[in-house]
N, C-alpha and C positions, 0 to 999 in steps of 0.2 A: 195313232198311228207311228212305228217308229219312221219310216221313210218317208213322215210327212213331217216334219217340226214343228211345221210355221200353222197356225190356227187364225184365222182371221174372222173377225164378224162382220168386219166390210170392207171393200178399196172401194174409195173415187178420189175422185178427179173434184178440187173447189176452191175457194179463195181460204188464204190463213185469212183468220176472222178474230183473232186477238193479239194485242200487242204489238212491237216492233215491226213484224213482217205484216203488217194486217196487208189486206192487198194482194198478195204475191199468188201467184198461180201454185198451187200445194196438191200433191199426190198425199191420200190418207193408206197409212197401213193402220187397220183397229187391231188391236192384238185380242184376246178372248180373255177373261178371267182376272180377276181384281182381288186385292186384298183389304179391301173396305166395300160396305154398301154405301153409306151416306144418305141415309133415312132423312135427316133432318133438314136436307135443303127444299125450301117452300113447303114444310111439315113437322111443323114446329112438337107437334106431339110425338115425333119419331115413329108414326106407326108405319106397319108392315108393307112398305112401297112396292114387294115382291108381289100382294097377294092382288087377284083380280078385281077386287071392291073397291083398291084404292088406284091401283094401275086404271082401273075403268076397261080392261079389254082382257080377251083371254090370248095368251101369244100363240098358242097351240092351235086358235084358230084358223089364223092365217101361214102361208108357206114362204113367204115373202117380208121383208122388214122393210120394204119401201111401201107396202102397202097398210101397215101397222099405222093405228092413230098414235100424234105424237105424244112424248111421256109428260108431263106438266108435276110431279110431285117429286121428291128425291132424286135421285141421281137419274142425269137426262140420259145418259150409255149405258143403263141399266142391261139395256140387251145384247152388249159385251159381254157381261157375266152371269148374268140370271140367269141356271142352268134349263128355267123353260122357253129361254130362246138359243138354247144349243142346236135344234134342227135348223138353223139358218147360218150356222156358222160353218166357214171350207176350211180343210186342210190342205195343205201344199210342201210342196219340196221349196229346194231353195232356187231351184231352174222355173218351177212353175210360178211361183212368187213373183223371181224376177221380171218375167218378162210379161205377167200381166201389172205388175206396176208399170212397167217402161210404156205399154200399151195404151194406159190412160195418161202418160205424157201429152200435152196439143203436140200434136205431129210426132207422136210416139217420141219423143225426142227428150233428155232431160236439160238439153240448154234449146230454148226456144230460137229457132233458124233464120228468125228475123230480130230479134233486138238482143239476141243471144244473153236471155235473162235467163239465169239457172231457174228450175222447178224446184221450188221445194220437195224432199221425203220427210214428210209429218208421222212417227211411228207413237201413235197414242194406244187409246184402250177404254174400258179396262187398264189396268197399269201393265205397260211396255217393260217395267224395268225384272218381269215375274217370266221372262222369254227371253232375258239376257244371253243365255247361253248359246242358242242359237242365231242371236242378229248376227255374228260377223260373219257367217257362211251367206248370208244375204249381201252385206256390205260390201264383201270381196268378189262376188260372182262377178263374174266377167261383164256379165250386162248392166252391171250396175255401176260400170269403169266412170261412167260420165254423170254421175250424181255427185252435183258438189255442194249441197247443203241438207244434211241431216240436222231434225228437229227433234227433239226426246219428251213427250208429253207424260210429268210425272207428277207423281202428289210428294216426292222422294222425301218417303219413309223407307223402300225397298235398298236396305244393302248391296250396295255392288261387287261383284265378283272382283279381284284383280285382273283375270285374264280377259273377262270385259274391258277393263280400263285400257288395258296395253291393247287390245285389240283396236279402240276409238284413236289413242296417240298413235298407231301403225298407221291407220285409215287415214288420220289427217297429213300427216310425215309424208305421205306417199304421193301425194298431190299438192303443193301451194296453195291452190283455188279453193281447196276443200275447205269447209266451215261446217262448226259442229256448234247447236244449241240445247241449253236446257232448257226447258218451258217448267218451271214448276211453280205445280199448284197445292200449298201445304193445308189440310183441312182443319178449319176452325172449328171450335167445339161446337159449334150452329150446324155443322154436318151431322152430327149423333157420334161421329169418333171419337175416341178418350186422346187427349191431350198425349201422353206418354208414347203412343202407336204411331200417332200422325207425326211429332214435330222431331224430327231424329236430326240434331246438329251432328252426330258426324256422318251420316249420309252425304247431309248437303257438302261436307267438307272434303269429300269425297268426289266432289264434281270440280273443283280447282285442280285441274292437269297442269302440272306444270311444266312450262317450255313449250305448249301448243295453243293455238289457236281455240278457243271453248270460249262460247259466250253464254252468259246464265242470265233469268231474269224470274222474275217470281208476281204470281198473281194468285191476291187473294178473292175469298168470293164473300162479299158483307152486304150485309141490310143496311138501310139507313136506321141504323142507332151505334150510339157510341160504345157499348159492349164488343161491338165487332170489332171496330176501329182499336179501341183498346189492348185487344187481342191481338192484335195483327204488331202492333207496336209490342207489346209482351213476347209476342214467337220470335219479332227480329231480335229484341234485348239477348235473348238466348241462343240463338244464330252466332252473335254477335261475340256474344261470351264466350262462346264456343273455339274462337278463333276465327269463322266464317268471314270471309270477306263480302259485304252484300251495299254496294254505291246506294244510295237514296233514290238514283237514276233507272235503278233496276225492279223497282218493286212499284207494282200498279193493283187498283181494288177496280174488281167487276161485280156489278150489281146480280145481286143472289136470284137469280133468272134460267127457267127451263124453257122458256116461252119468250116470245117476240114481246106481246102483251105484259107479260110480267116484268119485262125489262123496260119499258117504256111506264109502267108506274113507279116503279121507284129510284130509275136511272138520275132526273135532276136530283132527287135530293144525298143520293150516294155523292153523284159529280159536285154537290156544294161542301159535302163533309171531307169529300177529297182537297178539296182546295181549303179548307180550314184547317187540316190534319197534315199540311203537305205532301200529300200523296199525287201519283197519277191515276188518274181514271180511264179506265180500260171498257170500252165499248164492245161487245161481242157482234161483230160486223156477221155471221151467219144467224143469229136472230133475227137482225133486220131484214136482210135481202130475205131468208128461206126459214123463217119461222121455227128453227134449228130442227129443220126435217131431217130424218134419215138420210144420209147418204148425200149434204150438204154442208 
């Protein structure tokens, strides 16, 4: 719909569950559509994870995401890009979305009235950079003026528009208390996605905004095997050879898991390999607290 350019799979309040902002109150805007399917996660044969036999339910049998069983193979958020879930998606104008997101904040405020801690706005997906054309309309909406921290969850493979990057700079410069974070999760070959499409140093380089406050970290999904860890190092070498600045402390490894049980099954092994290889280990808090339930 031309007058409602924002499409969301879900909007919800939860805790940030990964990396350096873990435990922070966060409002999530999960966009629709993605350039990847990531069939390989917990699915070595890369079978069609959108099929009802693999998914183990028919999305059209449910009217709400909250009523659906958890996804245990492939992409655990396929409900944001698989067309069979599209009947659960909602379109918004910038004003409608700004209202809905603000209403989700504790006390309906982007700054907590007691602790004065900012509530993070996490724009995730799907792949949110497929929607970058319209995001500035949300960021600069007057109802979002007190939003101090935007976190973009991206697979770091979608080229960014120059006008979008200009808007990010302007948004940051308008308020010295604002913070921008790129949470990058490049996909390894175990995801089922081809390396040349998933690993884009040119995209990663664009995130290094000169002269403005901008944070960035990398989260790689690995199983407890050497091949995954070797590929992480290979990807980092490729990024750095292209001139990307990636300090070691900004690299984290997450266990390959859709569910809490899948994480528990391999977490210790992956953590031990992180210590051996010199990487930070990233536990998915949402899997432990909520079993990765939709809307959590």
